[in-house]
C-alpha positions in Angstrom: -165.2 -107.1 166.3 -161.5 -106.4 166.8 -161.4 -109.0 169.8 -163.2 -111.5 167.6 -160.5 -111.2 164.9 -157.9 -111.6 167.3 -159.2 -114.7 168.8 -160.0 -116.0 165.1 -156.3 -115.3 164.2 -155.0 -117.2 167.3 -157.3 -120.3 166.5 -156.1 -120.7 163.0 -152.4 -120.4 164.1 -153.1 -123.0 166.6 -154.7 -125.2 164.0 -152.0 -124.6 161.4 -149.2 -125.9 164.0 -151.1 -129.0 165.0 -152.1 -130.4 161.3 -150.3 -131.9 158.7 -150.3 -130.6 155.1 -152.8 -133.0 154.1 -155.2 -132.4 156.8 -154.9 -128.7 156.3 -156.2 -129.1 152.6 -158.8 -131.8 153.5 -160.1 -129.1 156.2 -160.8 -126.9 153.4 -162.6 -129.6 151.5 -159.8 -130.4 149.0 -158.3 -134.0 148.7 -154.8 -134.0 147.4 -154.5 -137.3 145.4 -150.9 -136.9 144.2 -147.5 -136.4 145.7 -145.7 -133.0 145.2 -142.7 -133.3 143.0 -139.2 -133.0 144.6 -138.2 -129.3 144.8 -135.7 -128.7 141.6 -137.1 -131.5 139.6 -139.1 -129.4 137.6 -139.3 -125.8 136.0 -141.7 -123.0 136.7 -142.3 -120.8 133.8 -142.8 -117.0 133.6 -146.3 -116.1 133.4 -146.2 -112.3 133.6 -144.7 -109.6 135.4 -146.1 -108.7 138.7 -148.4 -105.6 138.8 -147.6 -102.6 140.9 -150.2 -100.4 142.7 -150.7 -98.2 145.7 -150.8 -99.8 149.3 -150.8 -99.2 153.0 -149.0 -101.1 155.6 -150.1 -102.0 159.0 -148.7 -98.6 160.3 -150.8 -96.7 157.8 -147.9 -95.8 155.7 -148.2 -95.4 151.8 -146.4 -97.9 149.9 -145.8 -99.4 146.4 -146.9 -102.9 145.9 -143.6 -103.6 144.1 -141.6 -102.9 147.5 -143.2 -106.2 148.4 -142.7 -108.4 145.0 -139.2 -108.1 144.6 -135.7 -109.1 145.9 -137.2 -112.1 147.5 -139.3 -115.2 146.7 -142.9 -113.7 147.5 -146.0 -115.6 148.1 -149.0 -113.1 147.5 -152.7 -113.7 148.5 -155.7 -111.5 148.3 -157.6 -111.9 151.4 -160.5 -110.1 153.6 -160.3 -110.3 157.4 -164.1 -111.1 157.9 -164.0 -114.0 155.4 -165.8 -117.1 156.8 -165.4 -119.5 154.1 -163.4 -122.5 155.0 -162.1 -122.9 151.5 -161.2 -119.2 151.2 -159.2 -116.6 153.3 -159.0 -118.9 156.4 -157.5 -121.5 154.4 -155.0 -119.3 153.0 -154.2 -118.1 156.4 -153.6 -121.5 157.5 -151.4 -122.4 154.5 -149.4 -119.2 154.9 -149.0 -119.6 158.9 -147.9 -123.4 158.0 -145.2 -122.2 155.6 -144.0 -119.5 157.7 -143.2 -121.8 160.3 -141.5 -124.3 158.1 -139.5 -121.9 156.5 -138.3 -120.3 159.9 -136.9 -123.6 160.7 -134.1 -122.7 158.3 -132.7 -119.0 159.6 -130.9 -119.0 156.0 -134.4 -118.0 154.4 -135.1 -115.0 156.5 -133.5 -112.8 153.4 -134.9 -114.9 150.7 -138.6 -115.3 151.2 -141.6 -113.3 152.2 -145.3 -113.7 152.7 -147.8 -111.0 151.6 -151.6 -110.8 152.4 -153.4 -107.9 150.6 -156.9 -107.1 151.5 -159.7 -106.4 149.0 -162.0 -104.9 151.6 -160.4 -101.6 152.5 -163.5 -100.1 153.9 -163.3 -102.5 156.9 -159.7 -103.8 156.8 -158.0 -100.6 157.9 -154.3 -100.9 158.7 -155.1 -101.1 162.6 -157.7 -104.2 161.8 -155.0 -105.9 159.6 -152.4 -105.6 162.4 -154.5 -107.1 164.8 -155.6 -109.7 162.3 -152.0 -110.6 161.5 -151.2 -111.1 165.3 -147.7 -112.6 166.0 -147.3 -113.7 162.2 -146.8 -110.0 161.2 -144.4 -108.9 163.9 -141.1 -107.6 162.5 -138.9 -109.9 164.4 -140.3 -113.1 162.8 -137.8 -115.2 160.9 -139.6 -115.0 157.7 -141.5 -111.7 156.8 -145.2 -111.7 156.5 -146.6 -108.4 155.4 -150.3 -107.5 155.7 -151.5 -104.8 153.3 -154.5 -102.9 152.4 -155.5 -99.7 150.2 -157.0 -96.3 151.0 -160.0 -96.9 148.8 -161.5 -99.1 146.1 -160.0 -96.4 143.7 -156.5 -97.6 144.4 -157.7 -101.4 144.7 -159.6 -102.2 141.6 -156.6 -101.4 139.2 -154.4 -104.0 141.2 -157.1 -106.6 141.3 -157.8 -106.0 137.5 -154.0 -106.3 136.7 -153.7 -109.7 138.6 -156.9 -111.1 137.5 -158.5 -111.5 141.0 -162.3 -111.3 140.7 -164.3 -110.1 143.8 -168.0 -109.8 144.0 -170.2 -107.8 146.7 -173.1 -109.9 147.8 -176.4 -108.4 147.7 -179.8 -109.3 149.2 -181.9 -110.7 146.4 -185.0 -108.8 147.4 -183.8 -105.4 148.4 -180.6 -105.5 146.3 -178.9 -103.8 149.3 -175.1 -104.9 149.9 -175.1 -107.7 152.7 -171.4 -106.9 153.7 -170.0 -110.1 152.5 -167.8 -110.6 149.4 -167.5 -113.7 147.1 -164.2 -114.4 145.4 -162.3 -117.4 143.9 -159.0 -117.8 146.1 -156.0 -117.1 144.2 -152.3 -117.0 145.5 -149.4 -116.0 143.4 -145.8 -117.2 143.6 -143.4 -114.3 142.4 -139.8 -114.5 142.0 -137.1 -112.2 142.9 -137.3 -110.2 139.7 -141.0 -109.4 140.1 -142.2 -112.1 137.7 -145.3 -114.3 138.7 -144.2 -117.8 138.1 -147.1 -119.9 139.5 -150.9 -119.1 140.5 -152.8 -121.4 142.9 -156.2 -121.9 143.5 -157.7 -123.8 146.4 -157.3 -127.2 144.6 -153.5 -126.9 144.3 -152.7 -124.8 147.6 -151.1 -127.4 149.5 -148.3 -126.2 151.9 -146.1 -129.3 150.6 -146.7 -128.1 147.0 -145.9 -124.4 147.7 -143.0 -125.2 149.9 -141.4 -127.1 146.9 -142.2 -124.4 144.5 -140.5 -122.1 146.7 -137.4 -124.0 147.0 -137.3 -124.6 143.3 -137.2 -120.9 142.7 -134.4 -120.4 145.3 -132.5 -123.2 143.8 -133.0 -121.5 140.4 -131.2 -118.3 141.9 -128.3 -120.5 143.2 -129.2 -119.9 146.7 -127.8 -122.9 148.8 -130.7 -124.9 150.6 -130.2 -126.6 154.0 
């Protein structure tokens, strides 16, 4: 299983490098029929404070989620590594990988932007599994930080999901009513500013690398950070 996860991650990374923003969204069955507004030409309003919670990093160290949602503009997604829905977690991975590469073209973004993927499948997504799933994208020497997080149990996870409004359903066999081992969820990605405030929430229909990139730049401009 671990080898399969590693190969899947590598394949998604290669796909992200060879596809345009429009092709990535179309791959997930989404057609973007609009052009993103130029960065800084609009305002992103405060939605709510980013909730905190107890998480584990890929080294198994206990951390607070708030450590990953402040001081930098943060893009946060809820994922699980065994998701096979092309419009779900694999799509989010492609978008995040594309953004990481695009942002890393400008070294000045290293201390201004981070990406975070938080698993809602703590039973299977142990820190070791997530480290493998992250691959090169999660390495400390990357130009733009991408953290992969999990929790010790559902006891720690559920309050985080509830606070963010991320619904997750455990699929069951309709006859036996036993869990099938798969999860259903609506993909949500949260854009959080440097002050722990959620400024945008994306679903699949609007999760375009171009749209998110311009939104990130808009928040950086709001903070007076000089852009390339």
